[in-house]
N, C-alpha and C positions, 0 to 999 in steps of 0.2 A: 458159562458165558465166555465168549472169546472176543476180546476187544484188543485190537492192535495197539502196540505201544505208541504209535504216532497219532492215533485218533484222539480227538478232543471231545470228551463226553462230560456234560455238566453233571454235577453231583446230584441234582434234583431230577434228572431224567430217570425214567423207569424202563429198565431193559431186562427182559426175561432171561433166566439162567441159560436157556437153550438158544438164545439169539446170538448173532455175531456181528461185529462192526469192523470193517476193513480199514486199511491204512489211510491216514490223513482225512478220514471222515470227521464231520463236526455235527454233534448232536446237542440240541438246545435243552434248556431246563424244563420245558413243559411238554416234552416228547415222551410218548409211551410206545415201546416196541414189544410185540407179542412173541410167543413161543416159535422157535424154528424159523424166525425171519432172518434173512441174510442181507446185510448192508455191505455192498462192495466198497472198494476204495474211492476216496474223493467225493463222497456223497455229503450233502448238507441237508439236515432236517431241523426245522426251526418252528417257532410258533406253538400253538396248542394243537399238536399233531398226534394222532393215535393210529398205530399200525397193528392189525390183528395178527393171527398166526400164519406162518408159512409163506410170507411174502418174500420176493427177491428183488432188491433195488439195485439197479445198475450204476456203474461209475458215472460221476459227474452229474447225477440227478440232483434236483433241488425241490424239496418238498416242504410245504407249510410256510413258504415265504409270504410277505404281505401282498394283498391283491393290488393289481394295477388299476386303481380306482381313485380318481381325483378327490372324492369325498371321504375316503378312508382316513381315520384319525387314530390309528394304532389301537383300535378296540380289540379285545381278546376273542377274536373269532377262531374257527376251528377248521382243521382238515381231518377227516375220518376215512381211513382206508381199511377195508375188510380183510378177508383171508384169501390166501392162495393166488395173489396177484403177481404178475411179472411186469416190472416197470424197468425198461431198458435204459441204456446210457443216454445222458443229456435230457431226460424228460423233466419238465417243470410243471408242478401242480401248486396252485395258490390256494390259500385258505379263503373263507367266505367273507361277506361284508354284513354289517348290521342292517343295511337297507333291504336285505332279502332274508334267507333262512339263517344266516350267520355261519353256515357250514358249507364246505365243499365235501362231497361224499363219493367215494369210490367203493363199489360193492365187492363181490367175491369173484375170483377166478377170471379176472380180466387180464388182457395183454396189451400194454402200451409200448409200442416199438420206439426205436431211437428218435430223439428230438421231438416227440409229441409235446403238446402243451394243453393243459386243462386249466382254464381260468377260474376265477372266483365264483362260488355258489353253483357250480355245475354238479350234476348228479349222474354218475354212471352206474347202471344197475349191474347185473351179473353176466359173465361170459362175453363181455364186449371186447372186440379187437379193434385197436387203432393202429393203422400202419404208419410207417415212418413219416414224420413231420405233419401228421394230422393235427389240427388245431381247433380247439373249442373256445369261442368267446364266452363271456360271463353268462351265467344263469341258463346254460344249455342242459337239457336232459336227454340222455341216451338210453334207450330201452335194452333189455337183456337180449343177448345173442346178436346184437347189431354189429356190423362189420364196416369200418370206414377205411377206404383205400388211402394210399399215400398222397400227401399234399392236399387232403381235403380240408377246407376251411368252413367252419360253421359260425354263422352270425349269432350275436347275443340273443338270448331268450328263445332260440329255436328248440324244437324237440325232434329227435330222431326215434322213430318207432322201433319196437322189438322185431327181431329177425330181419331187419332191413339191411340190404347191401348197398353201400354208396361207393360208386366208382371213383378211382383216383383222380385227383385234380379238380374235383367238383367244388363249386362254391355254393353254399347252402344259405339261403336267406328266408326260406319259409319252412314250416313244419313238414317233415317227411313221414308219411304214414307207415305203419308197421307192415311187414311181410313183403315189401316191394324191392325191386332193383332200380336204383336211381343212377343216372349218369349226368354229367355236366359238360357242356360244350360251349365255350365262349360265354360263360355266365348264363346259359340257358339250361335250366334243370329239366330233365325229361325222365319219366318213369318208363322203364323198358318192359316191365311185367312183374309177375309174382316170383319171389325168391324161393321157388320150390326146392331147389337143391339145399339151400341153407336150412330151411325148415325141416326137411327130411333128415339131414345130417344131425340135427339137434333134437331128434326124437319126436317130432310132431307126427301124428298119425296120418295115413293116407286120406281118411275121411275128413279130418280137419283141414288138410291142404286143399282138398277138393272144394270144401265150403268156402275157404278164403278165395280160391280162384273164381268161384261163381259170384261171390260178392264183389270181387274186383271188376269183373266184366259189367256188373250192373252199375257200379259207381263210376268207373273210368271209361267204359265203352258205350255208355248210353248216348243217344242222339243229343246234339247241342240244345234241343228244345226241353230236355229233361233237366230240371234244376237239381243241384247237388242234394238239397234238402229232401226232395222227392226220391232221389236215388237211394239215399240212406234209409228212408222208410221202407222202400221196396226190398232192400238187402236184408233188413231185419225180418220182414214178412216172409221172405223166401227161406231164410235160415234161422228160424226162431230159437233153436236149441244149440246153436254154435257159440261157444264162448269166444272163439277167435274172431268171428264176425262181429260180435258185440264189442270186442276191444277195438276193432277197426272203425266201427261206426262211432263209438264214443270218442275216439281220437279226433275225428273230424269235428264233432260237436263241441269238444272242449278247446279247440284251437283258438288262440288269440291272434296269432300272426297270419293265419291262413295256411292252407295245406297245398303242397304241390299237386297239381292235377294234370299237367301237361303230359301226354304220352307220346311215344315215338311216331305214332301215326296221326297226331293232331297238329 
């Protein structure tokens, strides 16, 4: 274990023997830091916060601080961070609230670039990239392999689907379905098409990509007279054995906020 002489580490904190804590960092009493995790200088980790193995936390990051919620009364909620994450300088991640799951959860192998913010009760799955200053309001869920561009802002309770690419400076107020490319111009969200490059880079088969593309055309390119509900039924009928299409259809059916459906030619 390497703890810099200027670091302030509470005696009740649990720090693995292979972890390291940099100069002037502050580690609170209910913090657990896993093997091979590197905490750079000037990091603050507080609250009931757990970090798994192999994470790298950049300078001036703040993890596990209380949620920015007017109803929060210092309940013992949590921040749980998995393994292999890169969290760069000045990132802030707040713990959960009792009104939801009570946890903010960061999965594995994610990259959160400088100045990102993850609010209370959010869930990031695996291999998510958040570019500089991307911001998630409370209760947001981001699917695996999603990629959020710089200065993206996501409204509370929204969901970002897996393998989705969100262009920089987009403002998100509705659920964004999986597998798509979304851009935002003057607060108008538009879906540009299927994120074929992202899916291919992350190991999805050509057959699966083709199935998603076919379902996309049914759901997003059908005539205005075709209801979304009918288009979803048709997509399942045309691709009954596609797990990816099933995920896309279920995303629509489970949405509570509504799903972005505007495309570049609509």
